[in-house]
N, C-alpha and C positions, 0 to 999 in steps of 0.2 A: 037327428034325434036318435037315441039308442033306447030300444025297448027289449027287455029280456025277461023271461020267466024262469024262476028257479027250477021248475019241473022240466025245462027244456035245455038246460045248460049242457054244453059239449063236455065230454069226459075229461078233456085236458084242462078244464076250468075247475076241476074238483081235485083237491089234495087231501089226503088223510094220513094220520099217524095213529099210534096206539090210543092216545087220549082225546083226539079231536078229528073233525072233518070240516074242511073249509071249502065253501062253494063260492067261487070268485066271480062276482057279478060285474064289476068294473075293474079293468086292469090298465096297465101303462099304455098298451096299444090303443086304448079308447081315447087317449089324449084329453083326459079330464083333469090331470094334475094330482090325482089321488086314486087309490083303489078302494073298492068296497066289497066286503065279504059277508056272507051269512054263514056263521060258524056254529057247529054243535060241539060242546064239550061234554064228554061222556061222564055219566054219574059215577061217583066214587073214585075219580082220578085226580091226580095232582100233576101239573105241568109247570116246569121251570122255563121261563122265557126272559130274554134280554135283547130287546130290539136296539142294538147299538147303532144300526144304520138307518132306522126308521122311527118316525113318530107314529103313535097309534092311539086312536080313540075307540073305546069299546062300550057299546050300549047293550045292556042285558034286556032281552024281551021275554025270556022264559027261564025258570029255574032259580036255583039259589046256590051260593058258594061264597068263598072268600078270596080276596087277593091280598097277598103279603108283599110289602116292599122289602127286598132283601137288605138294602143298605141301612134302613132305619128300624126294621122289625115291625113297623106299623102294619096293622091288619084291618081290612075293611070288609064288611058284609056286602055282597053283590047279589041283587035279586032283581026281578022284573021292574023296570023303571029306573034303574041305576046306570049311570055312565061313569067310566073312569078313563082318564087321558094320561098317557105316558109321555108327558111333555118334557121330561128330563132323561129320556132313554132309560127309564127306570127298570132295573132288573127286578123281576117279580115272580111270585109263585101263585098260580091259580088253582084252587081246590074246588071241585064241583061236588056239592052235597047231593044234588039231584042233577038230571040232565039240564044243561044250560044252553040256551040259544042266544047268540050274540051277533050284533051287527057291528062290524069293525071297519074302520077307515084307516088307510096307511098313506103316509107321505114320507119320502117319495113313493109313488105307486109301485106295487108288486107287478112283475111281468106274468106271474101265474104259476110257475112251477116251484117256487121257493118252499122249503121246509126247514124246520129247525136243525141247526148243527148241534154238536155235543155240548155247546154252551148255551143253547136256547136262542141262538141268533139266526135271523134270516140273512143270507148273503145279499149284498147290494148288487142287483142285476139290472141291466138296462135293456131296452128293446134291441139294441145292437147285439148284446149277448144272446138274446133269444133268437134273432135272425141268423146268427152264426152257427146255430146247431142244426 
């Protein structure tokens, strides 16, 4: 059994960028087949993302914003109690009206140190990549 407290996460399980901070609770090394993250999206920010290598489900537990699907232009209000799932590797833009707290699950699981590249993509890393460093 794995038991972790957000308040006790090791520093290497926390990744941040200008618009977000991701606290990575379950990672590839935990052998669960997915990774789970508690992510804060900073108020007043816009983040372009395109998980070409991963599927992601995002459950909002705090705050309000919108997610726009780049390919179709569709825009959805995201607020506490709303989930969106990027089941088609959807390129999207997340805009936070207020600080948003999201619980995110990725498949395949992240190893922990991923951050968005210039196209909003996380690289596809494996535990072998992590061990090689």
